[in-house]
Backbone as numpy.savetxt, mean C-alpha at the origin, in Angstrom:
# Nx Ny Nz CAx CAy CAz Cx Cy Cz
4.76 -2.15 5.05 5.43 -3.26 4.45 6.89 -3.30 4.79
7.27 -2.62 5.83 8.67 -2.55 6.21 9.20 -3.91 6.65
8.35 -4.75 7.18 8.80 -6.06 7.67 8.22 -7.13 6.77
8.73 -7.21 5.57 8.25 -8.19 4.60 8.83 -9.55 4.92
8.16 -10.58 4.52 8.66 -11.94 4.71 10.02 -12.08 4.03
10.96 -12.72 4.66 12.27 -12.88 4.03 12.17 -13.77 2.81
13.08 -13.57 1.90 13.05 -14.31 0.64 13.05 -15.82 0.88
13.85 -16.28 1.81 13.94 -17.72 2.07 12.66 -18.31 2.60
11.83 -17.50 3.26 10.58 -18.00 3.84 9.38 -17.74 2.94
9.60 -17.12 1.81 8.49 -16.76 0.94 7.97 -18.00 0.24
6.72 -18.33 0.50 6.09 -19.49 -0.12 4.76 -19.03 -0.68
4.69 -18.83 -1.98 3.46 -18.36 -2.60 3.10 -19.27 -3.76
1.82 -19.58 -3.87 1.32 -20.33 -5.00 0.13 -19.57 -5.55
-0.45 -20.07 -6.62 -1.55 -19.37 -7.25 -2.68 -19.17 -6.25
-2.92 -17.91 -5.88 -4.02 -17.55 -4.99 -3.81 -17.90 -3.54
-2.67 -18.45 -3.14 -2.46 -18.86 -1.76 -1.13 -18.31 -1.28
-1.09 -17.85 -0.04 0.15 -17.31 0.52 0.39 -17.97 1.85
1.62 -18.34 2.13 1.94 -18.90 3.43 3.36 -18.52 3.79
3.70 -18.62 5.04 5.05 -18.29 5.48 5.46 -19.25 6.55
6.74 -19.25 6.84 7.24 -20.08 7.92 6.54 -19.68 9.21
6.28 -20.62 10.11 5.61 -20.28 11.35 6.38 -19.23 12.14
5.62 -18.35 12.81 6.25 -17.33 13.64 6.83 -17.99 14.89
7.87 -17.38 15.42 8.47 -17.89 16.64 7.51 -17.67 17.80
7.31 -18.66 18.62 6.36 -18.57 19.73 6.74 -17.48 20.71
8.03 -17.28 20.96 8.45 -16.28 21.94 8.32 -14.85 21.43
8.18 -14.65 20.12 8.11 -13.31 19.56 6.67 -12.99 19.18
5.86 -12.55 20.14 4.46 -12.26 19.87 4.28 -10.91 19.18
5.32 -10.08 19.10 5.21 -8.78 18.45 5.57 -8.85 16.96
5.94 -10.03 16.46 6.33 -10.17 15.07 5.18 -9.77 14.16
5.44 -8.87 13.25 4.44 -8.42 12.29 4.78 -9.06 10.95
3.75 -9.28 10.15 4.02 -9.88 8.85 3.19 -9.20 7.78
3.66 -9.33 6.57 2.97 -8.85 5.39 2.57 -10.06 4.58
1.34 -10.05 4.11 0.84 -11.14 3.28 0.47 -10.56 1.92
0.96 -11.19 0.86 0.60 -10.79 -0.50 0.06 -12.03 -1.22
-1.13 -11.89 -1.78 -1.74 -12.97 -2.55 -1.95 -12.49 -3.98
-1.80 -13.40 -4.92 -2.04 -13.06 -6.32 -2.28 -14.34 -7.10
-2.71 -14.19 -8.35 -2.91 -15.35 -9.21 -1.59 -15.92 -9.71
-0.56 -15.05 -9.78 0.74 -15.48 -10.30 1.85 -14.68 -9.64
2.96 -15.32 -9.38 4.13 -14.66 -8.81 5.37 -15.07 -9.58
6.18 -14.08 -9.95 7.50 -14.33 -10.53 8.51 -13.67 -9.61
9.46 -14.46 -9.12 10.46 -13.94 -8.19 11.84 -14.07 -8.83
12.59 -12.97 -8.85 13.93 -12.96 -9.42 14.92 -12.72 -8.28
15.61 -13.77 -7.85 16.54 -13.67 -6.73 17.72 -12.74 -7.05
18.22 -12.80 -8.28 19.37 -11.96 -8.63 19.03 -10.48 -8.63
17.84 -10.12 -9.08 17.43 -8.72 -9.14 16.70 -8.28 -7.87
16.43 -9.20 -6.96 15.69 -8.92 -5.72 14.35 -8.25 -6.01
13.62 -8.86 -6.95 12.30 -8.34 -7.31 11.27 -9.45 -7.29
10.04 -9.06 -7.02 8.90 -9.97 -7.12 7.82 -9.26 -7.91
7.21 -9.99 -8.85 6.13 -9.43 -9.66 4.89 -10.28 -9.41
3.85 -9.63 -8.89 2.58 -10.29 -8.61 1.58 -9.84 -9.66
0.84 -10.80 -10.25 -0.10 -10.47 -11.31 -1.45 -11.13 -11.03
-2.51 -10.37 -11.21 -3.88 -10.89 -11.11 -4.42 -10.92 -9.70
-5.46 -10.16 -9.45 -6.14 -10.13 -8.15 -5.15 -10.01 -6.99
-4.28 -9.03 -7.07 -3.25 -8.84 -6.05 -3.90 -8.24 -4.79
-3.60 -8.84 -3.65 -4.10 -8.36 -2.36 -2.93 -8.32 -1.38
-2.76 -7.16 -0.73 -1.69 -6.98 0.26 -2.32 -6.64 1.59
-1.90 -7.35 2.63 -2.29 -7.00 3.99 -1.01 -6.83 4.79
-0.85 -5.63 5.33 0.34 -5.24 6.06 -0.12 -4.58 7.35
0.69 -4.56 8.40 0.26 -3.89 9.63 -0.15 -2.44 9.43
0.37 -1.75 8.41 0.05 -0.34 8.23 -0.87 -0.02 7.07
-1.02 -0.94 6.12 -1.76 -0.61 4.90 -2.32 -1.87 4.26
-3.47 -1.75 3.61 -4.04 -2.82 2.80 -4.17 -2.27 1.39
-3.95 -3.13 0.39 -3.98 -2.66 -0.99 -4.42 -3.79 -1.91
-5.16 -3.43 -2.97 -5.49 -4.36 -4.04 -5.10 -3.71 -5.37
-4.75 -4.54 -6.34 -4.41 -4.04 -7.67 -4.40 -5.20 -8.65
-4.22 -4.87 -9.93 -4.10 -5.90 -10.96 -2.69 -6.47 -11.02
-1.69 -5.60 -10.75 -0.29 -6.02 -10.83 0.52 -5.26 -9.78
1.56 -5.90 -9.27 2.41 -5.24 -8.28 3.85 -5.71 -8.44
4.77 -4.73 -8.45 6.21 -5.02 -8.48 6.79 -4.64 -7.12
7.54 -5.55 -6.52 8.17 -5.29 -5.22 9.67 -5.39 -5.39
10.39 -4.36 -4.93 11.85 -4.33 -5.00 12.38 -4.44 -3.57
13.32 -5.36 -3.34 13.90 -5.58 -2.02 15.30 -5.00 -1.95
15.73 -4.62 -0.74 17.11 -4.18 -0.57 17.98 -5.39 -0.24
19.24 -5.17 0.06 20.18 -6.28 0.29 19.88 -7.07 1.56
19.04 -6.53 2.45 18.68 -7.26 3.68 17.30 -7.89 3.58
16.75 -7.96 2.37 15.44 -8.53 2.09 14.27 -7.71 2.64
14.52 -6.47 2.99 13.44 -5.57 3.39 12.87 -4.93 2.13
11.58 -4.61 2.16 10.95 -3.97 1.02 11.54 -2.57 0.84
12.01 -2.31 -0.37 12.55 -0.99 -0.72 11.44 -0.14 -1.33
10.73 -0.71 -2.31 9.62 0.00 -2.93 8.60 -0.98 -3.49
7.38 -0.47 -3.63 6.29 -1.25 -4.20 5.61 -0.36 -5.23
5.39 -0.91 -6.43 4.64 -0.21 -7.46 3.44 -1.06 -7.84
2.25 -0.53 -7.59 1.00 -1.23 -7.93 0.37 -0.53 -9.11
-0.22 -1.31 -10.02 -0.87 -0.70 -11.19 -2.16 -1.43 -11.52
-3.07 -0.69 -12.12 -4.34 -1.25 -12.54 -5.33 -1.39 -11.40
-6.36 -0.57 -11.40 -7.44 -0.65 -10.40 -6.90 -0.67 -8.97
-6.03 0.25 -8.66 -5.40 0.29 -7.34 -6.38 0.86 -6.31
-6.52 0.16 -5.20 -7.31 0.61 -4.06 -6.46 0.37 -2.82
-6.48 1.36 -1.91 -5.73 1.14 -0.67 -6.45 1.75 0.51
-6.14 1.22 1.68 -6.73 1.62 2.94 -5.62 1.79 3.96
-5.63 2.95 4.65 -4.66 3.23 5.71 -5.39 4.05 6.77
-5.47 3.51 7.97 -6.21 4.16 9.05 -7.60 4.54 8.55
-7.95 5.83 8.58 -9.28 6.28 8.13 -9.26 6.81 6.70
-8.21 6.51 5.96 -8.07 6.95 4.57 -8.36 5.79 3.63
-9.15 6.06 2.59 -9.31 5.12 1.49 -8.91 5.85 0.22
-8.29 5.15 -0.72 -7.80 5.81 -1.93 -7.93 4.88 -3.12
-8.07 5.51 -4.30 -8.07 4.78 -5.57 -7.21 5.56 -6.56
-6.62 4.83 -7.50 -5.82 5.46 -8.56 -5.48 4.41 -9.60
-4.81 4.84 -10.66 -4.36 3.92 -11.70 -3.04 3.25 -11.33
-2.19 4.01 -10.60 -0.87 3.50 -10.22 -0.47 4.09 -8.88
0.14 3.27 -8.02 0.60 3.75 -6.71 2.03 3.29 -6.50
2.83 4.19 -5.91 4.23 3.88 -5.60 4.42 4.08 -4.10
4.95 3.06 -3.44 5.23 3.13 -2.00 6.73 3.06 -1.79
7.31 4.10 -1.18 8.73 4.13 -0.85 8.85 3.81 0.64
9.29 2.60 0.97 9.25 2.11 2.34 10.07 2.95 3.32
11.30 3.32 2.96 12.15 4.08 3.90 11.55 5.43 4.25
10.91 6.07 3.30 10.30 7.38 3.53 8.90 7.27 4.11
8.27 6.08 3.99 6.87 5.93 4.37 5.97 6.73 3.46
6.41 6.94 2.22 5.73 7.80 1.26 4.89 6.97 0.29
3.66 7.42 0.04 2.78 6.79 -0.92 2.41 7.83 -1.97
2.64 7.51 -3.25 2.30 8.41 -4.35 1.21 7.74 -5.17
0.09 8.43 -5.30 -1.04 7.95 -6.09 -1.04 8.71 -7.41
-1.10 8.00 -8.53 -1.01 8.61 -9.85 -2.19 8.20 -10.73
-2.66 9.13 -11.54 -3.72 8.83 -12.50 -5.09 8.74 -11.88
-5.89 9.77 -12.07 -7.25 9.82 -11.51 -7.25 9.45 -10.03
-6.34 10.04 -9.30 -6.17 9.73 -7.88 -7.29 10.36 -7.05
-7.82 9.58 -6.13 -8.88 10.03 -5.21 -8.54 9.52 -3.83
-8.65 10.42 -2.87 -8.36 10.07 -1.48 -9.54 10.55 -0.64
-10.14 9.62 0.12 -11.28 9.96 0.97 -10.89 9.79 2.43
-11.35 10.74 3.23 -11.20 10.65 4.68 -12.54 11.10 5.24
-13.30 10.14 5.78 -14.67 10.45 6.19 -15.48 10.80 4.96
-16.18 11.94 5.00 -16.95 12.39 3.85 -16.16 13.35 2.96
-14.95 13.71 3.35 -14.13 14.63 2.58 -13.44 13.89 1.44
-13.29 14.57 0.29 -12.71 13.96 -0.90 -11.64 14.87 -1.49
-10.48 14.29 -1.81 -9.39 14.99 -2.48 -9.16 14.29 -3.81
-9.10 15.08 -4.91 -8.88 14.51 -6.23 -7.73 15.24 -6.91
-6.97 14.51 -7.73 -5.89 15.11 -8.50 -5.22 14.10 -9.40
-4.28 14.58 -10.20 -3.50 13.68 -11.05 -2.44 12.95 -10.22
-1.95 13.62 -9.16 -0.92 13.05 -8.30 -1.18 13.47 -6.85
-1.34 12.49 -5.99 -1.52 12.75 -4.56 -0.41 12.02 -3.82
0.29 12.73 -2.95 1.36 12.13 -2.15 1.00 12.29 -0.67
1.15 11.19 0.09 0.98 11.28 1.54 1.98 10.36 2.22
2.20 10.62 3.50 3.17 9.87 4.29 2.42 9.12 5.38
2.77 7.86 5.59 2.06 7.01 6.54 2.18 7.48 7.97
3.28 8.16 8.32 3.49 8.56 9.71 3.34 10.06 9.93
2.81 10.78 8.94 2.65 12.23 9.06 1.24 12.62 8.66
0.82 13.77 9.07 -0.48 14.32 8.68 -0.29 15.33 7.55
0.46 14.94 6.52 0.74 15.82 5.39 0.29 15.13 4.11
-0.42 15.89 3.27 -0.86 15.39 1.97 -0.58 16.48 0.94
-0.01 16.09 -0.21 0.21 17.02 -1.33 -0.61 16.52 -2.52
-1.17 17.46 -3.27 -2.01 17.10 -4.41 -1.74 18.04 -5.58
-1.58 17.46 -6.80 -1.35 18.25 -8.02 -2.30 17.78 -9.11
-3.07 18.57 -9.76 -3.66 19.79 -9.22 -4.63 19.41 -8.11
-4.93 20.33 -7.27 -5.75 20.04 -6.10 -7.21 20.36 -6.27
-8.05 19.41 -5.91 -9.50 19.60 -5.86 -9.96 18.97 -4.55
-10.60 19.75 -3.69 -10.97 19.28 -2.37 -12.44 19.58 -2.09
-13.16 18.55 -1.68 -14.54 18.71 -1.21 -14.55 18.44 0.28
-14.95 19.45 1.05 -15.03 19.30 2.50 -16.49 19.35 2.89
-16.95 18.30 3.54 -18.32 18.24 4.00 -18.40 18.93 5.35
-19.35 19.83 5.49 -19.49 20.54 6.78 -20.09 19.60 7.81
-19.69 19.81 9.04 -20.19 19.01 10.15 -21.46 19.66 10.65
-22.60 18.98 10.50 -23.89 19.57 10.87 -23.99 19.83 12.37
-23.16 19.16 13.19 -23.20 19.34 14.62 -22.27 20.46 15.10
-21.42 20.96 14.21 -20.49 22.02 14.60 -21.24 23.34 14.74
-20.81 24.18 15.66 -21.47 25.48 15.81 -21.33 26.30 14.53
-22.38 27.00 14.15 -22.38 27.81 12.93 -21.87 29.21 13.24
-21.05 29.75 12.35 -20.61 31.13 12.48 -21.69 32.05 11.95
-21.94 33.18 12.60 -22.99 34.11 12.15 -22.45 35.13 11.22
């Protein structure tokens, strides 16, 4: 969500999201789309609150939740995102669920809180708090519970 739609181009209505047309010469332009049943935008506080059937599609991550708060920095880039209620997210080969998720854009850090579960293939990680980074192969879990499914095709140790 590092390249969020600028505030001036943000056009959202109940259940529908649209943005200003992309420049024809810039084919590498990436965009983030957020849909919800309701949006409240506060220009002075640089915040957006999405409520009801929230869906986010971003070049790096997809997420659904009941509610989402987005905080922007002074250049209209996403600073942080807090999703709550029935949070589900997908990143590469990872799927996750939790009660609340916090995304810190500058760090590329995602924190899953409350009955957090992270699946990669058949492997499952569970905990009260799971932290992972979008650009690293590092995951932290408190407390940690890990189920690793053995690969039936892997050679067996005797």
